[in-house]
N, CA, C and O atoms as a GROMACS GRO file, in nm:
protein
  420
    1UNK      N    1   0.082  -0.113   0.008
    1UNK     CA    2   0.014  -0.001  -0.001
    1UNK      C    3   0.090   0.123   0.002
    1UNK      O    4   0.049   0.226  -0.052
    2UNK      N    5   0.202   0.113   0.066
    2UNK     CA    6   0.289   0.235   0.077
    2UNK      C    7   0.352   0.273  -0.062
    2UNK      O    8   0.383   0.388  -0.091
    3UNK      N    9   0.368   0.171  -0.140
    3UNK     CA   10   0.437   0.203  -0.261
    3UNK      C   11   0.336   0.262  -0.356
    3UNK      O   12   0.373   0.346  -0.438
    4UNK      N   13   0.203   0.222  -0.349
    4UNK     CA   14   0.100   0.285  -0.421
    4UNK      C   15   0.087   0.437  -0.397
    4UNK      O   16   0.078   0.526  -0.482
    5UNK      N   17   0.087   0.448  -0.267
    5UNK     CA   18   0.085   0.615  -0.224
    5UNK      C   19   0.196   0.681  -0.272
    5UNK      O   20   0.179   0.795  -0.316
    6UNK      N   21   0.324   0.624  -0.272
    6UNK     CA   22   0.440   0.688  -0.298
    6UNK      C   23   0.438   0.714  -0.451
    6UNK      O   24   0.483   0.817  -0.501
    7UNK      N   25   0.383   0.611  -0.522
    7UNK     CA   26   0.384   0.630  -0.675
    7UNK      C   27   0.286   0.739  -0.708
    7UNK      O   28   0.318   0.826  -0.789
    8UNK      N   29   0.169   0.740  -0.649
    8UNK     CA   30   0.073   0.836  -0.679
    8UNK      C   31   0.139   0.987  -0.643
    8UNK      O   32   0.126   1.084  -0.718
    9UNK      N   33   0.200   0.989  -0.535
    9UNK     CA   34   0.256   1.121  -0.503
    9UNK      C   35   0.359   1.172  -0.601
    9UNK      O   36   0.360   1.288  -0.642
   10UNK      N   37   0.453   1.069  -0.638
   10UNK     CA   38   0.551   1.116  -0.743
   10UNK      C   39   0.492   1.138  -0.878
   10UNK      O   40   0.554   1.210  -0.956
   11UNK      N   41   0.387   1.087  -0.912
   11UNK     CA   42   0.310   1.113  -1.042
   11UNK      C   43   0.253   1.253  -1.026
   11UNK      O   44   0.248   1.315  -1.132
   12UNK      N   45   0.207   1.319  -0.914
   12UNK     CA   46   0.156   1.445  -0.897
   12UNK      C   47   0.275   1.540  -0.888
   12UNK      O   48   0.267   1.645  -0.951
   13UNK      N   49   0.384   1.514  -0.818
   13UNK     CA   50   0.473   1.610  -0.813
   13UNK      C   51   0.572   1.624  -0.922
   13UNK      O   52   0.610   1.736  -0.957
   14UNK      N   53   0.620   1.507  -0.982
   14UNK     CA   54   0.723   1.524  -1.094
   14UNK      C   55   0.679   1.610  -1.187
   14UNK      O   56   0.769   1.680  -1.235
   15UNK      N   57   0.550   1.634  -1.237
   15UNK     CA   58   0.529   1.745  -1.350
   15UNK      C   59   0.553   1.874  -1.294
   15UNK      O   60   0.590   1.962  -1.371
   16UNK      N   61   0.539   1.899  -1.181
   16UNK     CA   62   0.577   2.027  -1.129
   16UNK      C   63   0.718   2.070  -1.112
   16UNK      O   64   0.740   2.187  -1.083
   17UNK      N   65   0.816   1.984  -1.128
   17UNK     CA   66   0.960   1.990  -1.119
   17UNK      C   67   0.998   2.052  -1.257
   17UNK      O   68   0.967   1.999  -1.364
   18UNK      N   69   1.067   2.165  -1.245
   18UNK     CA   70   1.131   2.206  -1.376
   18UNK      C   71   1.282   2.235  -1.347
   18UNK      O   72   1.324   2.346  -1.315
   19UNK      N   73   1.363   2.116  -1.362
   19UNK     CA   74   1.493   2.095  -1.332
   19UNK      C   75   1.600   2.192  -1.392
   19UNK      O   76   1.695   2.235  -1.327
   20UNK      N   77   1.576   2.218  -1.510
   20UNK     CA   78   1.643   2.312  -1.604
   20UNK      C   79   1.790   2.267  -1.589
   20UNK      O   80   1.863   2.341  -1.524
   21UNK      N   81   1.837   2.168  -1.636
   21UNK     CA   82   1.974   2.114  -1.638
   21UNK      C   83   2.025   2.121  -1.768
   21UNK      O   84   1.956   2.123  -1.870
   22UNK      N   85   2.175   2.126  -1.763
   22UNK     CA   86   2.241   2.115  -1.909
   22UNK      C   87   2.373   2.051  -1.873
   22UNK      O   88   2.420   2.050  -1.759
   23UNK      N   89   2.428   1.999  -1.979
   23UNK     CA   90   2.554   1.913  -1.973
   23UNK      C   91   2.632   1.950  -2.090
   23UNK      O   92   2.582   1.937  -2.202
   24UNK      N   93   2.751   1.997  -2.074
   24UNK     CA   94   2.851   2.039  -2.172
   24UNK      C   95   2.974   1.927  -2.173
   24UNK      O   96   3.054   1.916  -2.080
   25UNK      N   97   2.976   1.854  -2.283
   25UNK     CA   98   3.083   1.750  -2.302
   25UNK      C   99   3.218   1.814  -2.341
   25UNK      O  100   3.224   1.895  -2.433
   26UNK      N  101   3.324   1.777  -2.269
   26UNK     CA  102   3.462   1.835  -2.309
   26UNK      C  103   3.503   1.763  -2.446
   26UNK      O  104   3.496   1.641  -2.465
   27UNK      N  105   3.547   1.856  -2.536
   27UNK     CA  106   3.599   1.792  -2.664
   27UNK      C  107   3.751   1.759  -2.659
   27UNK      O  108   3.801   1.682  -2.741
   28UNK      N  109   3.823   1.818  -2.563
   28UNK     CA  110   3.956   1.768  -2.546
   28UNK      C  111   3.980   1.756  -2.399
   28UNK      O  112   3.909   1.807  -2.313
   29UNK      N  113   4.091   1.680  -2.376
   29UNK     CA  114   4.118   1.641  -2.216
   29UNK      C  115   4.137   1.779  -2.141
   29UNK      O  116   4.208   1.869  -2.187
   30UNK      N  117   4.066   1.789  -2.019
   30UNK     CA  118   4.084   1.910  -1.935
   30UNK      C  119   4.107   1.884  -1.793
   30UNK      O  120   4.078   1.773  -1.747
   31UNK      N  121   4.158   1.976  -1.718
   31UNK     CA  122   4.190   1.955  -1.576
   31UNK      C  123   4.106   2.043  -1.496
   31UNK      O  124   4.103   2.031  -1.373
   32UNK      N  125   4.027   2.146  -1.566
   32UNK     CA  126   3.937   2.233  -1.506
   32UNK      C  127   3.812   2.265  -1.594
   32UNK      O  128   3.817   2.246  -1.716
   33UNK      N  129   3.707   2.312  -1.536
   33UNK     CA  130   3.581   2.353  -1.605
   33UNK      C  131   3.567   2.491  -1.565
   33UNK      O  132   3.603   2.529  -1.454
   34UNK      N  133   3.515   2.567  -1.653
   34UNK     CA  134   3.485   2.712  -1.651
   34UNK      C  135   3.337   2.733  -1.636
   34UNK      O  136   3.260   2.696  -1.725
   35UNK      N  137   3.296   2.794  -1.523
   35UNK     CA  138   3.153   2.827  -1.499
   35UNK      C  139   3.118   2.941  -1.606
   35UNK      O  140   3.183   3.044  -1.617
   36UNK      N  141   3.012   2.910  -1.678
   36UNK     CA  142   2.989   3.004  -1.788
   36UNK      C  143   2.929   3.138  -1.732
   36UNK      O  144   2.939   3.247  -1.787
   37UNK      N  145   2.867   3.112  -1.614
   37UNK     CA  146   2.796   3.231  -1.540
   37UNK      C  147   2.893   3.340  -1.478
   37UNK      O  148   2.884   3.460  -1.501
   38UNK      N  149   2.981   3.284  -1.402
   38UNK     CA  150   3.080   3.350  -1.315
   38UNK      C  151   3.230   3.366  -1.376
   38UNK      O  152   3.317   3.439  -1.328
   39UNK      N  153   3.243   3.288  -1.483
   39UNK     CA  154   3.365   3.273  -1.526
   39UNK      C  155   3.468   3.227  -1.437
   39UNK      O  156   3.584   3.263  -1.456
   40UNK      N  157   3.438   3.151  -1.341
   40UNK     CA  158   3.537   3.100  -1.255
   40UNK      C  159   3.594   2.957  -1.295
   40UNK      O  160   3.527   2.885  -1.370
   41UNK      N  161   3.707   2.919  -1.251
   41UNK     CA  162   3.758   2.788  -1.290
   41UNK      C  163   3.738   2.692  -1.174
   41UNK      O  164   3.749   2.737  -1.060
   42UNK      N  165   3.710   2.560  -1.194
   42UNK     CA  166   3.697   2.462  -1.096
   42UNK      C  167   3.763   2.323  -1.137
   42UNK      O  168   3.744   2.279  -1.250
   43UNK      N  169   3.835   2.261  -1.053
   43UNK     CA  170   3.909   2.133  -1.083
   43UNK      C  171   3.810   2.023  -1.103
   43UNK      O  172   3.696   2.025  -1.057
   44UNK      N  173   3.863   1.925  -1.176
   44UNK     CA  174   3.782   1.804  -1.208
   44UNK      C  175   3.756   1.745  -1.066
   44UNK      O  176   3.843   1.737  -0.980
   45UNK      N  177   3.623   1.704  -1.050
   45UNK     CA  178   3.596   1.632  -0.926
   45UNK      C  179   3.509   1.732  -0.823
   45UNK      O  180   3.453   1.696  -0.719
   46UNK      N  181   3.512   1.855  -0.876
   46UNK     CA  182   3.459   1.967  -0.770
   46UNK      C  183   3.315   1.986  -0.810
   46UNK      O  184   3.276   1.968  -0.926
   47UNK      N  185   3.240   2.022  -0.712
   47UNK     CA  186   3.099   2.091  -0.717
   47UNK      C  187   3.096   2.228  -0.667
   47UNK      O  188   3.177   2.266  -0.583
   48UNK      N  189   3.001   2.308  -0.716
   48UNK     CA  190   2.987   2.434  -0.670
   48UNK      C  191   2.858   2.497  -0.707
   48UNK      O  192   2.790   2.446  -0.796
   49UNK      N  193   2.816   2.614  -0.639
   49UNK     CA  194   2.700   2.670  -0.674
   49UNK      C  195   2.737   2.828  -0.727
   49UNK      O  196   2.802   2.902  -0.653
   50UNK      N  197   2.698   2.867  -0.842
   50UNK     CA  198   2.731   2.994  -0.891
   50UNK      C  199   2.638   3.102  -0.832
   50UNK      O  200   2.560   3.074  -0.740
   51UNK      N  201   2.645   3.218  -0.884
   51UNK     CA  202   2.580   3.337  -0.857
   51UNK      C  203   2.439   3.341  -0.897
   51UNK      O  204   2.361   3.420  -0.843
   52UNK      N  205   2.401   3.258  -0.992
   52UNK     CA  206   2.281   3.237  -1.041
   52UNK      C  207   2.199   3.113  -0.984
   52UNK      O  208   2.095   3.073  -1.037
   53UNK      N  209   2.253   3.060  -0.879
   53UNK     CA  210   2.189   2.940  -0.807
   53UNK      C  211   2.192   2.823  -0.889
   53UNK      O  212   2.104   2.738  -0.877
   54UNK      N  213   2.290   2.810  -0.977
   54UNK     CA  214   2.302   2.691  -1.052
   54UNK      C  215   2.408   2.596  -0.983
   54UNK      O  216   2.518   2.644  -0.953
   55UNK      N  217   2.377   2.455  -0.954
   55UNK     CA  218   2.477   2.376  -0.874
   55UNK      C  219   2.532   2.305  -1.000
   55UNK      O  220   2.466   2.249  -1.088
   56UNK      N  221   2.668   2.319  -0.990
   56UNK     CA  222   2.750   2.252  -1.104
   56UNK      C  223   2.847   2.143  -1.054
   56UNK      O  224   2.885   2.139  -0.937
   57UNK      N  225   2.887   2.048  -1.156
   57UNK     CA  226   2.967   1.950  -1.116
   57UNK      C  227   3.077   1.916  -1.240
   57UNK      O  228   3.038   1.892  -1.354
   58UNK      N  229   3.199   1.917  -1.207
   58UNK     CA  230   3.287   1.915  -1.310
   58UNK      C  231   3.360   1.782  -1.311
   58UNK      O  232   3.428   1.750  -1.214
   59UNK      N  233   3.349   1.704  -1.417
   59UNK     CA  234   3.419   1.558  -1.431
   59UNK      C  235   3.523   1.575  -1.552
   59UNK      O  236   3.542   1.678  -1.616
   60UNK      N  237   3.579   1.464  -1.568
   60UNK     CA  238   3.686   1.456  -1.685
   60UNK      C  239   3.605   1.453  -1.817
   60UNK      O  240   3.662   1.496  -1.918
   61UNK      N  241   3.483   1.410  -1.827
   61UNK     CA  242   3.411   1.391  -1.944
   61UNK      C  243   3.315   1.520  -1.975
   61UNK      O  244   3.298   1.554  -2.092
   62UNK      N  245   3.256   1.584  -1.874
   62UNK     CA  246   3.160   1.693  -1.891
   62UNK      C  247   3.149   1.778  -1.762
   62UNK      O  248   3.189   1.746  -1.650
   63UNK      N  249   3.092   1.879  -1.796
   63UNK     CA  250   3.052   1.968  -1.687
   63UNK      C  251   2.902   1.975  -1.691
   63UNK      O  252   2.851   2.004  -1.799
   64UNK      N  253   2.828   1.953  -1.592
   64UNK     CA  254   2.680   1.957  -1.573
   64UNK      C  255   2.645   2.069  -1.478
   64UNK      O  256   2.720   2.097  -1.384
   65UNK      N  257   2.526   2.136  -1.502
   65UNK     CA  258   2.470   2.241  -1.402
   65UNK      C  259   2.320   2.229  -1.397
   65UNK      O  260   2.258   2.212  -1.502
   66UNK      N  261   2.260   2.237  -1.286
   66UNK     CA  262   2.101   2.228  -1.265
   66UNK      C  263   2.066   2.354  -1.182
   66UNK      O  264   2.141   2.400  -1.097
   67UNK      N  265   1.958   2.401  -1.211
   67UNK     CA  266   1.908   2.513  -1.134
   67UNK      C  267   1.864   2.460  -1.002
   67UNK      O  268   1.782   2.370  -0.992
   68UNK      N  269   1.925   2.522  -0.894
   68UNK     CA  270   1.906   2.490  -0.756
   68UNK      C  271   1.773   2.564  -0.706
   68UNK      O  272   1.714   2.518  -0.608
   69UNK      N  273   1.731   2.663  -0.763
   69UNK     CA  274   1.625   2.737  -0.722
   69UNK      C  275   1.492   2.700  -0.763
   69UNK      O  276   1.396   2.728  -0.691
   70UNK      N  277   1.478   2.638  -0.877
   70UNK     CA  278   1.372   2.616  -0.935
   70UNK      C  279   1.302   2.744  -1.008
   70UNK      O  280   1.352   2.855  -0.993
   71UNK      N  281   1.207   2.727  -1.073
   71UNK     CA  282   1.139   2.828  -1.137
   71UNK      C  283   0.983   2.818  -1.138
   71UNK      O  284   0.920   2.722  -1.184
   72UNK      N  285   0.930   2.930  -1.080
   72UNK     CA  286   0.768   2.902  -1.064
   72UNK      C  287   0.708   2.900  -1.204
   72UNK      O  288   0.757   2.965  -1.297
   73UNK      N  289   0.606   2.827  -1.215
   73UNK     CA  290   0.516   2.833  -1.339
   73UNK      C  291   0.368   2.833  -1.322
   73UNK      O  292   0.327   2.798  -1.211
   74UNK      N  293   0.289   2.863  -1.405
   74UNK     CA  294   0.154   2.861  -1.380
   74UNK      C  295   0.088   2.975  -1.301
   74UNK      O  296  -0.030   2.965  -1.267
   75UNK      N  297   0.158   3.078  -1.271
   75UNK     CA  298   0.109   3.203  -1.195
   75UNK      C  299   0.012   3.280  -1.285
   75UNK      O  300   0.027   3.284  -1.407
   76UNK      N  301  -0.083   3.340  -1.224
   76UNK     CA  302  -0.149   3.440  -1.292
   76UNK      C  303  -0.085   3.568  -1.351
   76UNK      O  304   0.019   3.606  -1.297
   77UNK      N  305  -0.132   3.634  -1.448
   77UNK     CA  306  -0.076   3.745  -1.491
   77UNK      C  307  -0.065   3.859  -1.409
   77UNK      O  308   0.017   3.949  -1.427
   78UNK      N  309  -0.161   3.854  -1.306
   78UNK     CA  310  -0.146   3.968  -1.206
   78UNK      C  311  -0.055   3.959  -1.096
   78UNK      O  312  -0.053   4.039  -1.002
   79UNK      N  313   0.028   3.847  -1.110
   79UNK     CA  314   0.134   3.805  -1.012
   79UNK      C  315   0.258   3.846  -1.088
   79UNK      O  316   0.258   3.861  -1.210
   80UNK      N  317   0.377   3.866  -1.003
   80UNK     CA  318   0.510   3.876  -1.047
   80UNK      C  319   0.600   3.782  -0.954
   80UNK      O  320   0.559   3.733  -0.849
   81UNK      N  321   0.727   3.763  -1.004
   81UNK     CA  322   0.808   3.668  -0.932
   81UNK      C  323   0.933   3.779  -0.900
   81UNK      O  324   0.974   3.867  -0.976
   82UNK      N  325   0.975   3.751  -0.778
   82UNK     CA  326   1.100   3.824  -0.725
   82UNK      C  327   1.196   3.725  -0.686
   82UNK      O  328   1.168   3.641  -0.601
   83UNK      N  329   1.322   3.730  -0.750
   83UNK     CA  330   1.413   3.637  -0.723
   83UNK      C  331   1.517   3.670  -0.623
   83UNK      O  332   1.552   3.788  -0.626
   84UNK      N  333   1.574   3.595  -0.534
   84UNK     CA  334   1.677   3.647  -0.430
   84UNK      C  335   1.787   3.534  -0.456
   84UNK      O  336   1.779   3.420  -0.412
   85UNK      N  337   1.894   3.586  -0.537
   85UNK     CA  338   2.014   3.499  -0.573
   85UNK      C  339   2.104   3.492  -0.464
   85UNK      O  340   2.200   3.417  -0.478
   86UNK      N  341   2.091   3.563  -0.344
   86UNK     CA  342   2.180   3.543  -0.234
   86UNK      C  343   2.133   3.425  -0.144
   86UNK      O  344   2.213   3.370  -0.070
   87UNK      N  345   2.005   3.387  -0.151
   87UNK     CA  346   1.948   3.277  -0.066
   87UNK      C  347   1.888   3.177  -0.152
   87UNK      O  348   1.835   3.077  -0.102
   88UNK      N  349   1.891   3.197  -0.281
   88UNK     CA  350   1.846   3.105  -0.390
   88UNK      C  351   1.711   3.063  -0.367
   88UNK      O  352   1.680   2.944  -0.361
   89UNK      N  353   1.622   3.166  -0.353
   89UNK     CA  354   1.482   3.146  -0.323
   89UNK      C  355   1.399   3.257  -0.426
   89UNK      O  356   1.456   3.347  -0.488
   90UNK      N  357   1.265   3.233  -0.428
   90UNK     CA  358   1.190   3.328  -0.491
   90UNK      C  359   1.065   3.335  -0.419
   90UNK      O  360   1.025   3.253  -0.337
   91UNK      N  361   0.990   3.470  -0.466
   91UNK     CA  362   0.851   3.482  -0.404
   91UNK      C  363   0.763   3.518  -0.533
   91UNK      O  364   0.801   3.584  -0.630
   92UNK      N  365   0.648   3.465  -0.514
   92UNK     CA  366   0.550   3.485  -0.610
   92UNK      C  367   0.445   3.594  -0.542
   92UNK      O  368   0.390   3.553  -0.440
   93UNK      N  369   0.415   3.712  -0.582
   93UNK     CA  370   0.313   3.785  -0.526
   93UNK      C  371   0.223   3.864  -0.620
   93UNK      O  372   0.253   3.877  -0.738
   94UNK      N  373   0.114   3.917  -0.567
   94UNK     CA  374   0.020   3.982  -0.661
   94UNK      C  375   0.074   4.124  -0.679
   94UNK      O  376   0.115   4.190  -0.582
   95UNK      N  377   0.074   4.168  -0.798
   95UNK     CA  378   0.118   4.306  -0.823
   95UNK      C  379   0.005   4.416  -0.762
   95UNK      O  380  -0.117   4.403  -0.774
   96UNK      N  381   0.062   4.509  -0.704
   96UNK     CA  382  -0.025   4.610  -0.632
   96UNK      C  383  -0.005   4.736  -0.695
   96UNK      O  384   0.110   4.780  -0.702
   97UNK      N  385  -0.115   4.808  -0.748
   97UNK     CA  386  -0.119   4.925  -0.805
   97UNK      C  387  -0.041   5.031  -0.704
   97UNK      O  388  -0.059   5.025  -0.582
   98UNK      N  389   0.037   5.118  -0.758
   98UNK     CA  390   0.130   5.212  -0.702
   98UNK      C  391   0.023   5.340  -0.678
   98UNK      O  392  -0.037   5.392  -0.772
   99UNK      N  393   0.009   5.378  -0.549
   99UNK     CA  394  -0.068   5.508  -0.533
   99UNK      C  395   0.031   5.631  -0.567
   99UNK      O  396   0.154   5.621  -0.562
  100UNK      N  397  -0.034   5.741  -0.599
  100UNK     CA  398   0.039   5.845  -0.631
  100UNK      C  399  -0.034   5.976  -0.624
  100UNK      O  400  -0.158   5.978  -0.623
  101UNK      N  401   0.031   6.079  -0.620
  101UNK     CA  402  -0.040   6.213  -0.631
  101UNK      C  403   0.033   6.309  -0.699
  101UNK      O  404   0.148   6.282  -0.733
  102UNK      N  405  -0.022   6.431  -0.727
  102UNK     CA  406   0.039   6.529  -0.823
  102UNK      C  407   0.047   6.666  -0.737
  102UNK      O  408  -0.024   6.683  -0.638
  103UNK      N  409   0.125   6.747  -0.775
  103UNK     CA  410   0.115   6.877  -0.728
  103UNK      C  411   0.170   6.981  -0.842
  103UNK      O  412   0.252   6.944  -0.926
  104UNK      N  413   0.130   7.086  -0.838
  104UNK     CA  414   0.169   7.189  -0.939
  104UNK      C  415   0.042   7.198  -1.047
  104UNK      O  416  -0.075   7.178  -1.011
  105UNK      N  417   0.080   7.228  -1.176
  105UNK     CA  418  -0.008   7.234  -1.281
  105UNK      C  419  -0.073   7.114  -1.326
  105UNK      O  420  -0.152   7.119  -1.421
   0.00000   0.00000   0.00000
């Protein structure tokens, strides 16, 4: 019974995941991988998180990175998303009209 519940849970959650991963294969032998975002160099066997919240891995055959923050989808047009790259989080909130006044002519 537990497997059925777990299977149903995964079937409902997996479509919501937007992993946004990429893999770049090395065409020549390398000792380091260069982060495309930050332009930093990382030795083979290392993992790191760059300034855009991508978790990256450097191997002798390729460099792969996946978005660690996730991206919201399916929100209404009246909403906006604010990303915080220092904490790798985001907030979806409703846009609020700005109140304003005038003076002069």
